[in-house]
MARNU-131022 format. One record per residue (C-alpha): residue in three letters; x, y, z. Coordinates in pm, whole numbers, plus 50000, padded with zeros to 5 digits. Example, Ala and Ser with C-alpha at 12.3 -4.5 7.8 and 13.67 -1.06 7.14 Angstrom:
% residues 2
aa  u  v  w
ALA  51230  49550  50780
SER  51367  49894  50714
***
This chain:
% residues 124
aa  u  v  w
MET  05216  17199  49753
LYS  05004  17006  49998
GLU  05060  16628  50017
LEU  04750  16415  49975
ASN  04700  16086  50161
TRP  04503  15876  49912
ARG  04432  15605  50167
GLU  04260  15849  50402
VAL  04062  16003  50118
TRP  03957  15651  49997
GLU  03861  15539  50349
GLU  03649  15849  50400
LYS  03474  15809  50067
GLN  03404  15445  50157
LYS  03241  15546  50485
GLN  03020  15792  50294
ARG  02931  15536  50032
ILE  02849  15243  50261
ARG  02512  15280  50422
PRO  02327  15038  50645
LEU  02109  14800  50456
LYS  01737  14890  50458
ILE  01640  14546  50334
VAL  01565  14268  50584
TYR  01623  13922  50457
GLU  01413  13648  50591
GLU  01545  13298  50611
ASP  01268  13178  50382
SER  01378  13416  50107
ARG  01738  13290  50126
ALA  01615  12928  50098
LYS  01394  13021  49800
PHE  01685  13193  49633
ALA  01908  12891  49683
GLU  01631  12664  49549
ASP  01582  12882  49238
PHE  01961  12916  49177
SER  02001  12538  49204
GLY  01707  12476  48972
GLN  01848  12716  48713
ALA  02190  12552  48721
LYS  02041  12207  48669
TYR  01797  12322  48408
ASN  02090  12455  48197
ASN  02282  12131  48266
TYR  02543  12336  48454
GLU  02621  12524  48128
TYR  02805  12812  48298
GLY  03019  12564  48502
ARG  03090  12349  48199
GLU  03205  12653  47995
ALA  03422  12769  48282
ALA  03574  12418  48318
ASP  03632  12405  47944
ALA  03810  12738  47954
LEU  04043  12594  48217
SER  04094  12264  48032
GLU  04464  12342  47959
ILE  04543  12321  48330
LEU  04286  12057  48434
ASP  04339  11685  48431
LYS  04268  11378  48643
ASP  04576  11448  48863
VAL  04464  11805  48961
GLU  04299  11899  49290
VAL  04089  12214  49296
LEU  03969  12449  49573
GLU  03642  12615  49500
ILE  03540  12898  49734
GLY  03167  12981  49724
ALA  03053  12665  49562
GLY  02680  12733  49589
PRO  02465  12450  49459
GLY  02751  12310  49247
THR  02730  12520  48930
LEU  03105  12487  48880
THR  03173  12208  49127
ILE  02990  11937  48935
PRO  03151  12005  48592
LEU  03493  12031  48764
ALA  03451  11708  48951
LYS  03417  11526  48617
LYS  03755  11660  48502
VAL  03978  11652  48804
LYS  04100  11423  49081
LYS  03934  11617  49368
VAL  03732  11926  49430
VAL  03730  12081  49775
ALA  03426  12303  49788
VAL  03383  12572  50056
GLU  03039  12715  50110
SER  02907  12919  50398
SER  02538  12873  50338
GLU  02398  12560  50497
THR  02111  12569  50248
ALA  02346  12586  49952
VAL  02551  12299  50097
ASN  02234  12081  50111
TYR  02165  12161  49746
LEU  02522  12088  49657
ARG  02497  11747  49821
ARG  02169  11671  49647
ASN  02299  11790  49306
MET  02617  11584  49339
LYS  02413  11278  49406
GLU  02177  11350  49114
SER  02469  11406  48881
ARG  02571  11045  48958
LYS  02918  11162  49022
ARG  03088  10939  49279
TYR  03183  11146  49576
THR  03238  11157  49948
ASP  03162  11463  50154
ARG  03308  11567  50486
PHE  03159  11872  50663
LYS  03352  12060  50931
GLY  03184  12376  51013
GLU  03127  12555  50688
HIS  03381  12350  50487
CYS  03251  12089  50248
GLU  03497  11847  50078
MET  03378  11681  49761
CYS  03598  11410  49628
SER  03542  11269  49281
***
C-alpha cells in the first residue's frame, strides 16, 4: 500500500485553488467601503457589537482588558469599551482607524488613543 502525504496533497490543491485576483481595488473604493461600514454600524447603534459583548458578559467586567484585532470602525470596540477597563484595538487600515477615532468621540466614551504604526490603543 502506498503511503499518502496529506500535507503535500493539501498544498498542491491550495496552489490550484488560489488564483491571482482579477479585481483591482482603487483607494477610493476602500474608503467608500469603510464609510459605508461605519455608517451601518452607527445606524444600527452597534447592534452586532452589543450582542457580541452581551454574549461575553460572563467574562467581562470593569477590571478586564481586551485585545481586539481587526477593530474596523468600532463595531465591537465601542460596546466593549463600555463594559471593560481597557480595549486595545489593532487595525491595519488607516481609513478604518480614522472612523474608529471619530466613532469613539461621537459615542461620548472617554478614551485616549495612541498610534504606533498600525496599532491603535483605545482606553476607556
